[in-house]
C-alpha positions, 0 to 999 in steps of 0.5 A, a space after each residue: 216715222 213713228 217707231 213701232 214701240 210707240 204704237 204698242 199703247 193701243 194694243 197694250 193689255 195685261 198679260 193675264 188677259 190672254 186667257 180671254 183671247 180665243 185663237 181667232 183674236 190672237 190670229 187677228 192680232 198677228 194680222 194687225 201686226 202684219 198690217 202695221 209692218 206693211 205701213 211701216 215699210 211703205 212709209 220708210 220707202 216713201 221717205 227714203 226714195 224719190 217719190 216721182 221723176 218727171 221730164 218735159 215733153 218737146 213742143 209739138 208732141 203730146 204724151 197722148 199722141 205718143 201713147 195712143 196715136 201711133 200713125 202720127 208718130 211714124 213721120 216724126 224724128 224720134 232721135 230727139 228722144 234717143 239723143 235728148 234735147 236741151 230744156 234749159 231747166 235747172 235743178 230747182 225747176 225739176 224739183 218744183 215740177 216733180 213736187 207739182 206733178 206728185 201733188 196733182 197728177 198722182 192719185 191719192 191712194 198711191 200717195 197715202 197708201 202707207 198712212 191709210 194702212 197705218 190708220 186702219 191698223 190702229 182702228 183694228 187695234 183699238 176696236 179689238 181691245 176696246 172692251 179691255 179699256 172701257 171702264 164698264 167692262 174692264 173692271 169686271 174683266 180685271 175682277 174675273 181674272 183676279 178671282 180666277 187666278 186666286 182660285 187656280 192658285 188655291 190649295 183647296 182647288 187641287 185638294 177638292 178635285 183630288 177628293 172627287 177623283 178619289 170618291 169616283 173610284 170608291 163607293 160613296 155612302 148615299 145621302 138621304 135627301 128628298 130626291 132619293 127618299 123612296 130608294 132609301 126607304 126600300 134599301 133601309 130595310 136590307 142588312 148593311 153590307 160590308 164594302 168588298 173593295 177593301 183588300 184583305 191586306 189592308 184589313 190585316 194591316 189595319 187590324 194589327 194597328 188597332 188596340 182595343 178601346 183606342 181610336 186608330 186612324 189609317 191615312 194613306 194617299 189615295 185611300 180612305 180614312 177609316 176610324 174605329 173606336 170601341 163605340 162604333 165605326 167612323 168613316 171619312 172618305 176624304 183623302 185630303 189633308 186638312 188645310 192649315 188655318 191660313 189656307 182655309 180662311 183664304 179658300 173660305 173668302 174665295 167662296 164669298 168672292 166667287 158668289 158676289 162676282 157671280 151675282 154681279 156679272 149675272 145681273 147684266 150682259 155688258 161684256 157680251 154686248 161690248 164684245 159683239 159690238 166691237 166684232 161688228 165694227 171690225 167686220 164692217 170696217 174690214 169689209 169697207 176697206 176690202 171694197 174700196 182698196 179693190 177699187 183703187 189698187 187697179 188705178 195705181 200706175 207707173 207712167 203718169 202724164 202731168 200737165 203744168 197748168 201754171 206754165 212755170 217752166 215753159 213746158 206744158 206736158 211732162 212725162 213722169 214715173 212713180 218710182 214706188 209704184 211697183 213696191 206699193 202694188 206688191 205691198 197692197 197685195 199683201 195688205 189685201 190678203 191680210 184684210 181678206 183673212 181678217 174679214 173671214 176671222 171677223 165673220 167666224 167670230 160673229 157666227 160663234 157669238 150669234 150661233 152658240 148660246 154664249 149667255 148660258 153656260 152649263 157645267 153638266 160635263 164638270 158635274 159628271 167628271 167631278 161628282 159635284 152635282 150641285 154646281 149651278 149653271 150660269 148666265 149672262 156675262 158670267 157665262 160669256 167669260 167662261 165660254 171665252 176661257 174654255 177656248 183657252 183651256 177647258 181645265 180653268 172652268 173645271 177648277 173654277 167650278 169648285 168654288 161654285 159648289 155648295 158641296 165643296 164649300 161645305 167640305 171646306 167649312 167642315 175641315 175648318 170646323 174640325 180644325 177649330 172645334 177640338 174635342 176638349 173645346 166641345 166638351 166645354 159645351 156639354 150641359 145637363 138639362 132639366 131632364 138630367 140628360 147630357 145635352 150638346 147644343 150646336 148653334 149657327 155652325 157651318 156643320 157638325 164637328 167630327 169630334 162631336 161623334 167621339 163624345 159618347 156621353 151625349 144623350 140629346 143633340 140639338 142642331 139649330 140654324 145649321 144649313 146644308 149639313 150631313 150627319 155622317 155614319 160616325 153618329 153610331 158612336 153615340 149609343 146613348 143619344 135618344 133625342 135630337 132637335 132640328 131647329 131651322 136646319 136643312 140636314 141630310 143623313 148618310 145611309 149608315 147614319 139613318 140606320 142608326 137613327 132608325 133603330 135608336 132615336 126616340 124623340 125628335 123635335 123639328 122647327 121649320 120656316 116652310 113645310 118643305 124644310 121638314 127632312 123627308 128622312 124622318 119618315 123612316 124612323 120606325 123607333 120614334 115615339 115622340 115627335 115635336 113639329 113647330 112651324 107656320 103652315 099656310 093651309 091645313 092641307 100642307 100640315 096634313 101632307 106633312 104628317 101623312 107619312 107618319 102614319 107608317 110610324 107605329 110607335 109614335 105615341 106623342 105628337 106636339 104641333 105648334 102651328 096655325 091649323 083651323 081644323 084637326 088634320 086627318 093624318 092625325 086621326 090615322 094615328 088613333 090606334 097608337 097616339 097617346 098624347 096630342 099637344 096642339 099649340 095654335 098660336 092664337 088661330 081659332 080651331 073651328 072644328 074638333 068633332 073628329 077628336 073623339 076618334 082618338 080613343 087611345 088619348 091619355 093626354 090632350 093639350 089644346 093651347 092658344 087655340 082661341 076656343 070659346 066653348 068647352 069642346 064637347 067631343 072631348 067627353 068621348 075620350 074615356 081614357 083621357 087622364 090629362 086635359 089642358 086648355 090653357 090660354 084660350 077664350 073660355 068664359 063658360 064651363 057648363 059643358 062639364 055637365 057631361 064630364 062623367 065619362 072622364 072617369 080616368 081624368 086626374 089633371 085638368 088645366 083651365 088656366 089663362 082663360 076668362 072663366 067667371 065661375 066653377 060649375 057644380 058638375 066638376 064634382 063628377 070628375 071624382 078621380 081628379 088630383 090636379 086642378 089649375 084655375 089660375 088667371 081667370 075671373 073667378 069670384 068665389 069657390 063653390 062647395 062642389 069643388 071641395 067634393 073632389 076629395 082626391 085633389 092634391 093640387 089646387 091653383 086658383 091664383 090671379 082671380 077675384 076671390 075674396 073668401 076661402 070657404 070653410 069646406 076646404 077641410 074636405 080636401 084631406 089629400 091636398 098638398 099644394 094650394 095657391 091662391 095668390 093675387 086675389 082679395 082674401 082677407 082671412 084664412 079659415 081655420 078649417 084650412 089648417 085641417 089639411 095637414 098634408 099641405 106642403 105648399 101654401 101660397 097666399 101672397 098678394 092678398 089682404 091678409 091681416 092675421 095669420 092664425 096660430 093653427 098654422 102650426 098644424 101644418 107640420 109637412 109645410 115646406 113652402 109658405 109665401 106670405 109676401 105683399 099682405 097686411 100682416 103685422 106679425 107672424 105667429 110663434 107657432 110657425 116654429 112647429 112647421 119643422 120642414 119649413 126653411 128660411 129660404 122657403 118662408 117668403 115674407 118681408 124681413 120686418 115681419 119675419 123679425 116679429 118672430 121670437 129669436 129662438 123660432 127664427 134661429 130654429 128656422 134658420 138652423 133648419 135651412 142650414 142643416 
């Protein structure tokens, strides 16, 4: 016989797989083991005992007549049965006839019963464990078991769950998001209430530990972490100790593994299908076995009539007794009972598979218990595996869900981030920008290091490519911060942080990919004065919708849009009473209508950049308060509309650069208060006399044009301080130019100058002179009279500079060194 241990391979599996075996599969395994024992016991009996015993029947008497025709037997001498009779057969003949009768007279079911039971048991073992062996399913199961085991063993699982339990027992600071923005707007105006859950004893103990100006932390297991500083209050609701670096990295990698496994298993349902198919096979097999053994068990009998058709003994009929019949009958009853139970289990399993939606798994209860509202529901094979481990222990899915939550991942990343970015390291990232403000730029980080809120000198906070981060109440420590940049960030704000931003933030810059990324909480920043919005919008209605809420922000006076609108949004017109500066950078998309811009009567600065304008917008001339107009990088070729510019009485700066303007209109003289005029990078060929009637002009830039001559009328610009005419075709400088004695910057590089007049010495306030790339042979010695000119601000080729006398060169050099 085959030892039972040799059959273990067919049901052998990793012990860890037991978590994927519901109670019915375990019960079915025990029933299969019972069937194997039945087959082993029956087989052992069949080997160790006589299978059948036969004796010949005397001639003239048949078994059939003895058994069935009693009237014939009444006249016979039955003593032959009682006293026996001589057969003349030896032992070998008895062995021969026993084997013959066993092979030909005993029904096959009685002969092979133990082997049939063993075969059925093996099929049950294989079919019930096939999905653990099949390569397409076993790899997923092993991966799932491995990941689940690591999740259960990870310190982060316990820490995250303990933190959520703590947060459920204490009031949490609301997070301002799109879903609760209306509620936040209503509550934001109410005074901030002190948390009454803090006991008096805790407050007294804390106050005794606090030293003025120092930050003190109070940490206790199961209680919140409260940090106070001279600049504000920082509350950390985490009762969880910071993980060490190794544990943090392991937990971080687990989040990635769980995400990849989820994507892999949700793509198909091979596990579900394989489990269903093997259950169907087991059900059909058990029903078939139950039917046919119910037919053959009644046919098993003890007394057997055997006919020797070969006549090898001299007798024809033999009376045989099947010695194992009674034992086999009892074993068959045990076996049929096991098959009935096995069939019921298979039918129940089919009901469980088909009745319940096992290809969908909801974490609703887990979300309620843990407070992690972002745990997603899963489907297909991932859902099926979770349903199976629920039958083993529902706590496993609860622990596994920790690694499906983005909130949990962000908390872990925040802990790692705080551990990695110390205050000293963050201080090294502080810079002073061109506006002389202290700036902190955080780029592509998983969050905001908590130590940032301790750098009270920050004035500008730039967040770029940071997803799913929450600004905590500790930002109230940054009293000097008035400006914030949100570039491609999805940022949520705690309620107390929003209170601080609402009162202190003045400038906000937002860059987004789609309009939905615009944080809704920025609509509540009532102190906001400058707003910069940059992003691509598909329709004008979206930008109008995005700006609609800003009508309620009465202090906004500067609005910068860098987008692709085709007409002026109506939401901007609703800001007419307080909007002073409007900047639209349209990325080359043509604005077809600007007629409504005249409604912005308070505008003092208007910049329409890269808007593909072909003509000067006439509606601009209704903006009587306008002081600066910038039409850079359009497609303007004519400026005849300037004939109506007499209404722009307050205009002091006009930028028409980077266009296709060929001439300057005479009407430009009507802008009498103009101080700065940018006409560079156009196609202008000459400077008209009307230009020089702008006697208040301080700044004139006509660089990168086609100008060949500078008119002598330029001496009328007596206030001129900056004159740039580089990259033109000028061959000489008029003497009258040197009458503009207030000139500080003179840029005449990249022209065709062959001579520089000694009158250059009259420009005693000159601080920058650019003469490079001309045709000069030498420099006049009178340059030495330009006492403010320094060596590094005299831009000319070295060989030309050396034409100056040595004393002049030394004077200029010494001026630079001083």
